Phi, psi and omega in degrees: 000127181289143183277124178289160181248130178239134181242139177259119179227164183158177183284169183295149167065042172241009173101019182299317186292322177301315180291322179302310183297321181293316185295316181275345178080019178212157179270082182262307180286144173288131177249115181209141184279065183207130183299144168085012183289320174273100187263337185236168176289138179237142190240149175203175180238127178246169177218138177211121181055048177063019178239130182265152175208150173275140181235138181239124167268139182233159172290155183293152174265118182234150173286134178148163185252005180296148183303321180295318179299316179297317181296317179294326176297317176303315182298317177299317176297326178291324176293323176297318178296328182278342187273154171267330179216144183240130169268113179265107185263135179231166184259110183292336181283334187259343185075186183285132178245174177298323181293320177297319182292324176299315177295318181297320176298321176300318180290322177300321183287338182284337182060028176261146171306130183234137177242121180272121178252115184266103185274166179069023170265088188278350179206171185292327183294337183275358184296334177300340183283349189260350189293332181295345179287348174301329182298344176290341170089024183251004180088224187299145178251150180236102177294126180224163172227110178293326182293319186254357180072025183271144170082357186294326184297308180302318181299314180292326173307312178296315183302312181287339173291326179278335184292129183292148176273102186262113177279143175292149171297122182272126175244162176305147182294340175275354179289135178265119177258124177232143184247141170264115181234160179156168179299166180298147170070027173265358174104022181300311185292323175298324186286324177300315181296322183291321176295317182282339182074027182203163175274076182272330180244139178298130178246131178216151177281351178277124187299133174093023182290320182285123187268332184215165172293134181236121182271132176226103175285146174198167185235143178208126178052045174068016179245133178271133177229156165235121178261131179248107176272133186238162170297145177297147181264123180261157185296133179298139183096340177278139182289128179287141174296140184296341177278349185267088189295318183238154199228214186306317185304320180298317180292327174297322181289326172299318179301317180298333182271343185275155171271320176233139176254123174260112178273113187265126178250161178266111181292334179287310187276343182078195189270130173240169184299328184290331177298323177291327177297314182299314180298324182295326178297316180292321181296309183296332179281353179074022178273157173291149185227137169236127180267122186246119176263106186267169179061034180288344176292333186265009182263130174287125191235152160231193186285357180248357187290317178295323182290319181295322175298316179300317180297321178293322177295318179297325180286321183281327182245062182297328180286359182237040180291350179270350187276126177289157177243131182236129174258127186221167164230111175297327185290314177263353186064015177296129177061009179294333180297339179281348185287310186300313179302322177297317181292321179296319180290322176300317180296321180297318180291330183291324184263005189287140173239143185249135175298136185303316182299316184289319180298317182291330173299318176296316182295316180298318178297318179299315181291325180291326177288322183212086184298151181296138177296152180276155178229107184059038178080003178251131179256139176301133177235120178265111181275331192192145177226145175208152179268129186253346183201161169233173181057061003270161174303126185235124183245140175245126175258121177270117192232167175290330177203110184301335177294343183274351178276092185280162181304314181303319182285319175306317179297322178299315178298319178305312183296317178299318179296315178298325176295323182279331182229149185276102176241036178303128173093350182235142170289152170238150183243133177239123181246149173248137177232145179291128179287129181273000000 
């Protein structure tokens, strides 16, 4: 089931960021009693009654021609466009303002479901303050208090009632879905066109041309694939260009849908911090990963250039030591034929299951070669191991005390499992459980 997107909009300084932080359960948005603090869209994931949803906090929409106000207005418009349901927040203590009416007109034009949240209604006696907001024409009102956390449950009930049940596109189980992710302008759309052999996706030298994730099924060597081209991911905190309609969340959602994530780097520019952030999203999601160095044709090379680049990648992406590295040029199609076989192998590793008896033989041998260190005189004892899931492969060790499985020994067992079985391209997870 696809996760719905909810946007919080309204004029500045009415408590949007406070509500955002309460709903997602983390202090992500800056909260300050000063208009205009939240200038860009901020994203998080919330959960209510076992249902997840993406939440967007926005800068306030204000009437005026100042550049900052116009920029904040653009961001709010983009969030509205991106959302499935909109929380329109107003201030119950101040009544309807010209800015509220401006926001209401914008929301009417969007044709999106809207829930009016009347903030700063801190107790029952203050509810008389909210009734004038019925004149905005959106139906029921939901009194809330960001300061005290009141009324949020009823509001979220209504939000999720209005959120559409969006089914993911269903593909055959053997179809390999891979996403191209990376910062803007590293050549993802060009790579899509080169793989497909046609101009299926608009290509431009302007960063951020791709607005949304685009699914393109195709077949190669009797294997069915779906390539997911995504919008470039920009650094959090950097103001998004008003022309870049869809943002990091779209790429994150593409990662959630993919079997294999190709982290595309710019061979000319080298590695920057944002590349590691992009790769981190895929790693945390447990997806198979292939590191793709694009624009390799534009790099001045000698016989040591590729090896040096590989060493730099391994140093900078230590958490992706399992990910294969492929050097390609989408522009000239040089070495591009090597990419799909690597993606296919990574997908195979991601879905692999190991027979329990064989897995336990490997664990027993690993423990015999290097017993776990003692902690306060007690040594970890592994009684039994089994694989409980794939995509990514997940192993449970039944032990005498889960607290004794230290990170370093878990890393050792990870390496022994990888030596015994081919898990190229996929993370594996090792969990400890108390033996009953």
